[in-house]
BADRENFI-61666 format. One line per 4 residues: number of its first residue (from 0); their letters; for each residue x, y negated, z negated of C-alpha. Coordinates in steps of 0.2 Angstrom, whole numbers, plus 5000, padded with zeros to 4 digits. Example, Ala and Ser with C-alpha at 12.3 -4.5 7.8 and 13.67 -1.06 7.14 Angstrom:
<recs>
0> as> 5062:5022:4961 | 5068:5005:4964
</recs>
This chain:
<recs>
0> mmqi> 4567:4954:5267 | 4572:4972:5263 | 4560:4981:5252 | 4569:4992:5238
4> nhnn> 4560:5007:5232 | 4567:5010:5215 | 4560:5028:5215 | 4571:5033:5230
8> fgqv> 4588:5028:5222 | 4600:5042:5224 | 4590:5052:5237 | 4599:5058:5252
12> gqpn> 4598:5046:5267 | 4592:5032:5255 | 4603:5016:5252 | 4610:5015:5235
16> litl> 4617:4999:5225 | 4634:5001:5233 | 4627:5002:5250 | 4616:4987:5247
20> asas> 4630:4976:5240 | 4641:4980:5255 | 4627:4975:5267 | 4624:4959:5258
24> cith> 4642:4954:5259 | 4641:4957:5278 | 4625:4948:5282 | 4626:4934:5269
28> gpna> 4645:4932:5265 | 4658:4922:5273 | 4660:4935:5286 | 4642:4936:5291
32> aspd> 4638:4937:5310 | 4633:4922:5319 | 4627:4919:5337 | 4644:4912:5341
36> qpal> 4655:4925:5331 | 4650:4943:5329 | 4651:4952:5313 | 4668:4959:5308
40> dypy> 4670:4978:5311 | 4673:4986:5295 | 4679:5004:5299 | 4672:5011:5283
44> msnt> 4654:5005:5287 | 4642:5012:5299 | 4630:5002:5310 | 4617:5009:5298
48> ntlv> 4625:5000:5283 | 4630:5017:5275 | 4647:5022:5268 | 4657:5034:5278
52> napt> 4673:5043:5274 | 4688:5031:5277 | 4706:5036:5277 | 4716:5032:5261
56> pait> 4727:5018:5265 | 4745:5021:5262 | 4753:5014:5247 | 4770:5006:5249
60> hppk> 4783:5004:5235 | 4797:4992:5234 | 4813:5001:5236 | 4821:5007:5220
64> lvip> 4835:4997:5213 | 4850:5008:5212 | 4862:5003:5198 | 4879:5011:5202
68> kpii> 4886:5020:5187 | 4903:5014:5179 | 4917:5024:5184 | 4925:5030:5167
72> tept> 4942:5038:5170 | 4947:5048:5154 | 4966:5047:5151 | 4975:5063:5154
76> ldqi> 4984:5072:5140 | 5001:5067:5147 | 4995:5049:5146 | 4988:5051:5128
80> nqnk> 5005:5058:5122 | 5015:5044:5131 | 5005:5031:5123 | 5007:5039:5106
84> liqk> 5026:5040:5109 | 5027:5022:5115 | 5018:5016:5099 | 5029:5027:5088
88> crse> 5045:5020:5096 | 5038:5002:5095 | 5035:5005:5077 | 5052:5012:5073
92> ilti> 5060:4998:5082 | 5051:4985:5070 | 5058:4994:5055 | 5076:4990:5060
96> neye> 5081:4973:5055 | 5088:4960:5067 | 5106:4962:5063 | 5105:4981:5064
100> lrqs> 5097:4981:5080 | 5109:4969:5088 | 5124:4980:5081 | 5116:4995:5089
104> ilga> 5114:4987:5106 | 5132:4981:5105 | 5138:4998:5100 | 5129:5006:5114
108> isnt> 5136:4995:5128 | 5153:4997:5120 | 5153:5016:5122 | 5168:5020:5133
112> eled> 5160:5036:5138 | 5146:5027:5146 | 5146:5024:5165 | 5147:5006:5170
116> tsrq> 5131:5007:5180 | 5122:5014:5164 | 5130:5000:5154 | 5123:4987:5164
120> aivd> 5106:4995:5166 | 5105:4995:5147 | 5107:4976:5147 | 5095:4974:5161
124> vikq> 5082:4983:5153 | 5083:4975:5137 | 5084:4957:5145 | 5068:4961:5156
128> ghqy> 5059:4972:5144 | 5047:4959:5137 | 5038:4959:5154 | 5031:4976:5151
132> lpkd> 5023:4972:5135 | 5004:4968:5135 | 5001:4949:5138 | 4991:4948:5121
136> ydeq> 5004:4959:5112 | 5007:4955:5094 | 5020:4964:5082 | 5006:4967:5070
140> ddtl> 4998:4978:5083 | 5011:4991:5079 | 5013:4986:5061 | 4994:4990:5057
144> iinn> 4990:5006:5065 | 4972:5014:5064 | 4972:5033:5064 | 4958:5045:5066
148> ardl> 4958:5060:5054 | 4952:5072:5067 | 4969:5078:5071 | 4973:5082:5052
152> ivkn> 4963:5098:5053 | 4976:5106:5063 | 4991:5094:5060 | 5007:5100:5052
156> itkp> 5011:5087:5040 | 5029:5084:5037 | 5033:5079:5020 | 5050:5070:5015
160> peli> 5062:5080:5004 | 5059:5081:4985 | 5073:5071:4977 | 5068:5080:4961
164> egif> 5058:5095:4963 | 5040:5093:4958 | 5042:5075:4952 | 5048:5063:4966
168> yvgg> 5050:5062:4985 | 5063:5053:4995 | 5056:5036:5000 | 5046:5032:4985
172> kmsy> 5049:5021:4969 | 5052:5028:4952 | 5053:5018:4935 | 5064:5026:4922
176> naps> 5058:5018:4905 | 5066:5019:4888 | 5068:5009:4872 | 5083:4997:4871
180> kmgk> 5100:5004:4866 | 5095:5022:4868 | 5107:5024:4883 | 5096:5020:4898
184> twsl> 5111:5016:4908 | 5119:5033:4903 | 5103:5042:4906 | 5101:5034:4924
188> mhla> 5119:5038:4928 | 5117:5056:4922 | 5102:5058:4934 | 5111:5049:4948
192> lavs> 5126:5061:4946 | 5115:5076:4946 | 5106:5071:4962 | 5123:5067:4971
196> egvd> 5130:5084:4966 | 5113:5093:4969 | 5113:5102:4952 | 5098:5104:4940
200> wfgf> 5092:5090:4930 | 5085:5096:4913 | 5079:5112:4922 | 5072:5103:4938
204> kttk> 5080:5106:4954 | 5087:5091:4964 | 5091:5089:4983 | 5110:5085:4985
208> sril> 5110:5068:4992 | 5121:5053:4995 | 5116:5039:4982 | 5121:5021:4979
212> finp> 5121:5015:4961 | 5119:4996:4959 | 5126:4989:4943 | 5121:4971:4939
216> elqn> 5123:4973:4920 | 5140:4981:4915 | 5157:4974:4918 | 5165:4984:4931
220> fsfe> 5178:4993:4920 | 5164:4998:4908 | 5154:5005:4922 | 5168:5015:4929
224> driq> 5173:5022:4912 | 5156:5029:4909 | 5155:5037:4927 | 5172:5045:4923
228> tlar> 5167:5051:4906 | 5151:5058:4913 | 5160:5067:4927 | 5173:5075:4916
232> nfng> 5159:5082:4904 | 5147:5087:4917 | 5143:5105:4921 | 5153:5112:4936
236> qptl> 5166:5101:4944 | 5159:5086:4952 | 5168:5078:4966 | 5158:5061:4966
240> enfd> 5160:5061:4985 | 5142:5057:4986 | 5141:5044:4973 | 5144:5026:4980
244> yist> 5142:5010:4968 | 5142:4992:4968 | 5145:4981:4954 | 5136:4964:4955
248> rglg> 5138:4956:4938 | 5145:4939:4939 | 5140:4937:4957 | 5124:4928:4954
252> lnsn> 5114:4939:4965 | 5095:4942:4962 | 5083:4952:4973 | 5081:4938:4985
256> slip> 5099:4937:4990 | 5104:4956:4986 | 5091:4965:4996 | 5095:4956:5013
260> ller> 5113:4960:5011 | 5109:4978:5007 | 5098:4979:5022 | 5113:4973:5033
264> rika> 5125:4985:5025 | 5116:5000:5024 | 5110:5011:5039 | 5093:5019:5038
268> gqyk> 5095:5036:5031 | 5113:5032:5025 | 5107:5036:5007 | 5093:5046:5000
272> aifl> 5092:5036:4984 | 5097:5019:4978 | 5098:5017:4959 | 5096:4999:4950
276> dsiy> 5101:4997:4933 | 5094:4987:4924 | 5080:4980:4934 | 5078:4964:4924
280> klyp> 5095:4958:4930 | 5088:4957:4948 | 5072:4946:4945 | 5071:4931:4957
284> enve> 5071:4914:4950 | 5054:4909:4941 | 5048:4927:4940 | 5039:4930:4924
288> enss> 5040:4949:4918 | 5022:4947:4910 | 5014:4940:4926 | 5006:4954:4937
292> sdvg> 5007:4943:4952 | 5026:4939:4950 | 5029:4957:4946 | 5018:4963:4961
296> rfln> 5028:4952:4973 | 5045:4958:4966 | 5040:4977:4967 | 5034:4974:4985
300> eleq> 5052:4968:4989 | 5059:4985:4982 | 5046:4993:4993 | 5052:4985:5008
304> lann> 5070:4990:5004 | 5064:5008:5002 | 5055:5007:5020 | 5070:4999:5028
308> tnaa> 5083:5011:5021 | 5073:5027:5021 | 5079:5029:5003 | 5070:5032:4986
312> ivys> 5072:5017:4974 | 5075:5022:4956 | 5076:5008:4943 | 5077:5007:4924
316> hhys> 5065:4997:4914 | 5064:4993:4895 | 5050:4996:4883 | 5041:4982:4873
320> kglq> 5046:4979:4855 | 5040:4990:4841 | 5034:5007:4839 | 5029:5016:4856
324> sgka> 5022:5033:4850 | 5005:5026:4848 | 5004:5020:4866 | 5000:5030:4882
328> aidr> 5017:5033:4891 | 5011:5023:4905 | 5009:5008:4894 | 5025:5008:4885
332> ssga> 5035:4997:4898 | 5037:4979:4894 | 5028:4966:4904 | 5013:4965:4916
336> gawg> 5002:4980:4919 | 5010:4981:4937 | 5025:4989:4930 | 5014:5005:4926
340> rdpd> 5003:5005:4941 | 5015:5002:4955 | 5028:5016:4954 | 5025:5033:4962
344> aiis> 5034:5042:4947 | 5036:5035:4929 | 5049:5044:4918 | 5046:5039:4900
348> vteh> 5059:5042:4886 | 5053:5040:4869 | 5060:5043:4851 | 5057:5060:4844
352> eken> 5055:5063:4825 | 5071:5072:4825 | 5087:5061:4824 | 5096:5059:4841
356> tytv> 5082:5068:4851 | 5069:5061:4863 | 5054:5066:4872 | 5053:5064:4891
360> efnl> 5036:5062:4899 | 5031:5061:4917 | 5017:5051:4926 | 5016:5057:4944
364> rdfk> 5006:5051:4959 | 5010:5065:4971 | 5013:5080:4961 | 5004:5091:4949
368> pvqp> 5006:5086:4930 | 5022:5091:4922 | 5023:5095:4903 | 5034:5084:4893
372> iair> 5051:5090:4887 | 5063:5086:4873 | 5081:5082:4875 | 5096:5080:4863
376> vnwp> 5107:5065:4866 | 5125:5063:4861 | 5133:5054:4875 | 5141:5058:4886
380> nvtr> 5132:5075:4882 | 5114:5078:4884 | 5104:5094:4885 | 5087:5100:4885
384> dnsl> 5080:5107:4869 | 5066:5119:4871 | 5065:5123:4853 | 5058:5106:4849
388> npka> 5040:5101:4851 | 5039:5086:4863 | 5023:5079:4856 | 5032:5076:4839
392> lktt> 5036:5057:4842 | 5043:5046:4829 | 5030:5037:4819 | 5041:5026:4808
396> qyas> 5040:5008:4812 | 5056:4998:4811 | 5055:4981:4802 | 5054:4968:4816
400> kyte> 5065:4952:4815 | 5050:4942:4821 | 5032:4942:4815 | 5016:4933:4821
404> tnil> 5019:4921:4807 | 5033:4914:4817 | 5021:4909:4831 | 5007:4903:4820
408> dylt> 5019:4891:4811 | 5024:4882:4827 | 5005:4882:4833 | 5001:4872:4817
412> skpy> 5013:4858:4821 | 5007:4853:4839 | 4998:4861:4854 | 5007:4872:4867
416> tase> 5003:4881:4882 | 5009:4899:4880 | 5024:4896:4892 | 5029:4881:4882
420> lqke> 5028:4890:4865 | 5038:4905:4872 | 5052:4894:4878 | 5052:4884:4861
424> lkre> 5053:4900:4851 | 5067:4907:4862 | 5077:4891:4860 | 5074:4888:4842
428> lgms> 5073:4906:4835 | 5081:4917:4849 | 5065:4926:4851 | 5065:4936:4868
432> sstf> 5051:4934:4880 | 5045:4952:4879 | 5044:4950:4859 | 5035:4934:4861
436> ydlw> 5021:4941:4872 | 5019:4957:4862 | 5016:4947:4847 | 5006:4934:4857
440> nevk> 4993:4946:4863 | 4988:4949:4844 | 4990:4931:4838 | 4978:4923:4851
444> kkpg> 4964:4934:4844 | 4966:4928:4826 | 4953:4916:4818 | 4958:4898:4819
448> vgqd> 4968:4900:4835 | 4960:4893:4851 | 4962:4880:4865 | 4959:4862:4865
452> ndkk> 4952:4851:4878 | 4969:4852:4888 | 4969:4870:4888 | 4983:4871:4875
456> wvyn> 4983:4883:4861 | 4982:4876:4843 | 4980:4885:4826 | 4969:4878:4812
460> rqvc> 4973:4887:4796 | 4958:4894:4787 | 4957:4886:4770 | 4950:4896:4756
464> ntan> 4937:4886:4747 | 4940:4892:4728 | 4925:4882:4722 | 4914:4896:4729
468> n> 4923:4910:4722
</recs>
């Protein structure tokens, strides 16, 4: 057995622990020498069981996995511009109604100056055009366009013409609001005439434009007589050559039937403005003036008419009953709040404290605030009067034919829904819908007024107990 001298560990030429462990593995391990099998030759061991310098074995690594980079081809500027043009053209096509589109195609191939080969080529391209659309194409892809604002930094933004300078653009919607019987129709005719002639309107410049005036309210002779009277008393010498009109009274047309007819008859850009007087005569069936959802849908139809004709839509609307000077101008129109939120411009005409004078106020979406003005009215003559204070509105309340008591009396007899009660009062007393709802907004707040289990309104009169007095 090998003798280990602990004092000699670490001395040169003396075996250390690593040497001993290696020797033990050789002589006693599974590779130990035997008479039949010599010991394995370990290159890093000498015959004296001492370690020698051995070459460092080469370390081999698995080959690197090379992932090919995706090839990203950036579109060229020409391709970008081409895609924008294609999308723009598709969007323009979608604004043309089917009737107009067919008429345009038929007109193109009927052009006698067109070569026969070109005529046939138009037909072939149209018939086969669908194959060039993406397989998953949907018209909504071109209707709802997502834009990036980066280009706005350098973009030259083109604005539409101003129908009335500083007040209203072509393509928008404007509401002309005024009290009943003050001359709304005269007023709207006067504005339409000024635009058609390109003359100032109460000191505001207008863009001379071809206009269409739709009259669903007056008999045709009355409408024509007013236009003639205005023209003969107008400043300058109006020709009326840019003033077209349609009288629809008695034709039973509402917006659902009239607007499609207009879109078929009017070419996009043919008129810069379409005037509607008065708007209540064009309500679709079952539209409630006091319902925001009903009014919203109706005004969306006017929006589509503006988009499809590239024209401004100007309509007259009446005030609610009673004194208006205590309300903000935007809240004076009768009915739902949508009337005051939807238009791009609202012109409000309100009685002035001076007789036969009115204050004209402007609520504008796209322009800087415009100060109110005062006008003197003696139709067919109307003039701006800068000597008057526009803020001096009339504060005297006219006696109303109907009161809250009329509504309370009916509520004591039996329960009603608001709609049922309104129809009952209109049938029995002749109370208009707008008058009812103006009064109803206050009535339902009164003590004793509430709803029963069927959600119908009732009124329990408050009885005074004299025993406690």
